[in-house]
C-alpha positions in Angstrom: 250.6 19.7 -16.2 248.8 22.4 -18.3 245.3 21.8 -19.5 246.0 23.9 -22.6 246.9 22.5 -26.0 250.2 23.9 -27.3 251.2 24.3 -31.0 254.8 25.0 -32.0 255.5 26.5 -35.4 259.2 26.2 -36.3 260.7 22.8 -35.3 264.3 23.9 -35.7 267.0 23.3 -33.1 265.2 25.4 -30.5 261.6 24.8 -31.5 261.9 21.0 -31.7 263.5 21.0 -28.3 260.7 23.1 -26.8 258.0 21.0 -28.4 259.6 17.7 -27.2 260.0 19.2 -23.7 256.3 20.2 -23.5 255.2 16.8 -24.9 257.3 15.0 -22.2 255.7 17.0 -19.5 252.3 16.0 -20.5 251.2 19.1 -22.4 249.2 18.1 -25.5 251.5 19.4 -28.2 251.2 19.8 -32.0 254.1 20.8 -34.2 254.5 22.3 -37.7 257.5 23.0 -39.9 257.8 23.3 -43.6 260.7 20.8 -43.6 259.3 17.2 -43.6 262.3 15.9 -41.7 261.7 18.2 -38.8 258.0 17.1 -38.6 259.1 13.5 -38.9 261.5 13.9 -35.9 258.7 15.3 -33.8 256.3 12.6 -34.9 258.8 9.8 -34.1 259.0 11.1 -30.6 255.3 10.8 -30.1 254.3 14.4 -31.0 251.3 15.3 -33.2 252.1 17.0 -36.5 249.8 19.4 -38.3 249.7 19.5 -42.1 249.6 23.3 -42.2 250.0 26.2 -39.7 246.2 26.9 -40.1 245.4 23.4 -39.0 247.7 23.7 -36.0 246.1 27.1 -35.1 242.6 25.7 -35.1 243.6 22.9 -32.7 245.6 24.8 -30.2 244.9 27.2 -27.3 248.5 28.5 -27.3 250.7 28.8 -30.4 254.4 29.3 -29.9 256.1 30.8 -33.0 259.8 30.0 -32.9 261.0 31.0 -36.3 264.1 32.9 -37.4 263.0 36.5 -37.7 260.2 39.1 -37.8 259.4 38.6 -41.5 258.8 34.9 -40.9 256.7 35.7 -37.7 254.5 38.1 -39.6 254.0 35.6 -42.5 253.0 32.9 -40.1 250.6 35.1 -38.3 249.0 37.3 -41.0 250.4 36.0 -44.3 250.6 32.6 -45.9 250.4 30.8 -42.6 247.1 32.5 -41.7 247.4 31.5 -38.1 245.6 34.6 -36.8 242.6 33.7 -38.9 242.2 30.2 -37.5 242.8 30.6 -33.8 239.8 30.6 -31.5 239.0 33.9 -29.7 240.7 33.9 -26.3 243.7 31.9 -27.6 247.3 33.1 -27.1 250.2 33.7 -29.5 253.6 33.4 -28.0 256.1 35.2 -30.3 259.6 34.1 -29.5 261.8 35.2 -32.5 264.4 37.9 -31.7 262.9 41.0 -33.3 262.9 44.8 -33.2 261.1 45.7 -29.9 258.8 48.1 -31.9 257.1 45.2 -33.7 255.4 43.1 -30.9 253.1 46.0 -29.9 251.9 46.2 -33.5 251.3 42.5 -33.6 249.4 42.7 -30.3 247.1 45.3 -31.7 246.3 43.3 -34.8 245.6 40.2 -32.8 243.4 42.0 -30.3 241.1 42.9 -33.2 240.5 39.2 -33.6 240.0 38.5 -29.9 243.5 37.0 -29.5 246.2 37.6 -27.0 250.0 38.1 -27.5 252.9 37.3 -25.2 256.1 38.9 -26.4 258.4 36.1 -25.3 261.9 35.7 -26.8 264.0 32.9 -25.4 267.6 32.1 -24.5 269.4 28.9 -23.6 270.1 27.2 -26.9 269.0 23.8 -28.2 270.3 21.8 -25.3 268.3 23.7 -22.7 265.3 23.9 -25.0 265.3 20.1 -25.1 265.5 19.9 -21.3 262.7 22.4 -20.8 265.2 24.8 -19.2 264.9 27.9 -21.4 264.9 31.4 -20.1 261.8 33.2 -21.3 261.8 37.0 -21.3 258.1 37.6 -21.4 255.8 40.7 -21.5 252.2 41.1 -22.2 248.8 41.8 -20.7 247.9 39.8 -17.5 245.0 38.2 -19.4 247.4 36.8 -21.9 249.4 35.0 -19.2 246.2 33.8 -17.6 245.0 32.4 -20.9 248.3 30.6 -21.5 248.0 28.6 -18.3 251.1 26.7 -17.3 252.4 26.3 -20.9 255.4 28.6 -20.4 256.5 26.7 -17.3 256.6 23.5 -19.4 259.2 25.1 -21.7 261.4 27.0 -19.3 263.2 26.9 -15.9 262.9 30.7 -15.7 260.0 32.7 -16.9 260.5 36.4 -16.3 257.3 38.5 -16.5 258.8 41.8 -17.4 255.8 44.0 -17.8 252.2 44.4 -19.1 253.2 45.7 -22.5 254.4 43.8 -25.5 257.9 44.9 -26.6 259.5 44.9 -23.2 260.5 41.2 -23.5 262.1 41.9 -26.9 263.9 44.9 -25.4 265.5 42.7 -22.8 266.4 40.0 -25.4 268.0 42.7 -27.5 270.3 43.6 -24.6 271.1 40.0 -24.1 272.0 39.6 -27.8 274.2 42.7 -27.6 276.2 41.0 -24.9 276.2 37.6 -26.5 277.4 38.9 -29.8 280.2 41.0 -28.3 281.3 38.1 -26.1 281.5 35.7 -29.0 283.5 38.2 -31.1 285.8 38.9 -28.2 286.3 35.2 -27.5 287.2 34.6 -31.2 289.6 37.6 -31.2 291.3 36.5 -28.0 291.8 32.9 -29.3 293.1 34.2 -32.6 295.7 36.3 -30.8 296.8 33.4 -28.6 297.1 31.1 -31.6 299.0 33.6 -33.6 301.4 34.1 -30.7 302.0 30.4 -30.4 299.9 29.3 -27.4 298.6 25.8 -27.4 294.9 26.1 -28.2 293.6 23.5 -25.6 295.8 24.8 -22.8 294.8 28.4 -23.6 291.1 27.4 -23.4 291.7 25.6 -20.1 293.5 28.4 -18.5 291.1 31.1 -19.5 288.1 29.0 -18.3 289.7 29.1 -14.9 290.7 32.8 -14.9 289.1 36.2 -14.7 288.8 36.6 -18.5 286.3 33.7 -18.9 282.8 34.3 -20.1 279.9 31.9 -20.6 280.3 32.4 -24.4 284.0 31.8 -24.3 283.5 28.6 -22.4 280.6 27.5 -24.6 281.8 28.5 -28.1 285.6 27.9 -28.1 285.2 24.1 -27.9 283.6 24.4 -31.4 286.9 26.1 -32.6 289.0 23.5 -30.9 287.1 20.7 -32.6 287.1 22.5 -35.9 283.3 21.8 -35.9 281.3 24.7 -37.3 278.0 22.9 -37.8 275.5 25.7 -36.8 273.8 25.7 -33.4 273.5 29.5 -33.7 274.8 30.8 -37.0 277.0 33.8 -38.0 274.0 35.2 -39.8 272.0 35.2 -36.6 274.3 37.7 -35.1 274.4 39.7 -38.3 270.7 40.1 -37.8 270.6 40.4 -34.0 273.4 43.0 -33.7 271.7 44.8 -36.6 268.6 45.1 -34.4 270.7 46.4 -31.6 272.3 49.0 -33.7 269.1 50.1 -35.4 267.5 50.6 -31.9 270.6 52.6 -30.8 270.3 54.9 -33.7 266.7 55.7 -32.7 268.0 56.8 -29.3 271.1 58.6 -30.7 273.2 56.2 -28.6 276.7 55.2 -29.6 277.5 51.4 -29.2 281.1 51.1 -30.4 281.6 47.5 -29.1 278.3 46.3 -30.8 279.3 48.0 -34.0 282.7 46.4 -34.0 281.3 43.0 -33.3 278.6 43.4 -36.0 281.3 44.2 -38.6 283.2 41.1 -37.6 280.1 38.9 -38.2 279.4 40.7 -41.4 283.0 40.1 -42.6 282.6 36.4 -41.8 279.3 36.2 -43.6 280.8 38.0 -46.6 283.6 35.5 -46.7 281.0 32.7 -47.1 280.7 31.6 -43.4 277.2 33.0 -42.7 275.6 29.6 -42.4 278.2 28.2 -40.1 278.2 28.3 -36.3 278.7 31.8 -34.9 282.1 30.7 -33.6 283.3 30.7 -37.2 283.8 34.4 -36.8 287.3 33.4 -35.8 287.9 32.7 -39.5 288.2 36.4 -40.3 291.6 36.6 -38.7 294.6 36.0 -41.0 297.7 33.9 -40.2 296.3 31.5 -37.7 296.1 27.7 -38.1 292.7 26.4 -37.0 291.9 22.8 -36.0 290.3 20.9 -38.9 287.0 19.2 -38.2 284.0 17.4 -39.9 283.0 20.4 -41.9 286.3 22.3 -42.3 
């Protein structure tokens, strides 16, 4: 058990799971989210809820920011959230949104001016693993930052990779992960669409592929959403519009062609443009014409 007090800002599907996992493992944990229902869910499970990000920052040694993007992260830290102004010197910010790898070094420099540490620590694993404390954390930062965080990261994850002493390396590795994840989801949707258009039974097709060389983790995990016709978002189409956009922006800086990432990005963009941006990322299959998809609770 860590002797540090943890604050989690962003009690969405990932953040709530992470906060609950830390709380169950005996880490004193505070939570904050602008949505009252999210705060209520954490409070009902025995967690402590702060009225504002600033209050949370003042009470916690380690603040985990698990929001959607870089804009929200910067607002929490330096804007309306004012977290950086209220944390005690020597405290640690753990920034876990998927962002452009160029940003965490800038945040680190601004935080150091206030005597604060930063761990660049994007996560992977989804809501289920977050709730079980089995996330994968791709972390980078100065050794002093990890020392100041104590055992908090271990309360959130089954795997904590320390990838280097500079902020930005963790986000680089997460960017590569999102490249693969987005391409695999797009490929799974395209393959299922082809099978359905050709007349294969959807459930049998899924079963066979899951036991054949063409299977990927994303195919196995996302295609059941399609089979159930259930596109309630665990990770939304818009997430991959953003994340593959980050991948392609970085590639342009290196003058590096990424044809598969570009094609997948266009698929997610097409799905978002058709009104499916807020649906589960498996809804990218809806861009394919002439296929009959199972109907579910939010069809």
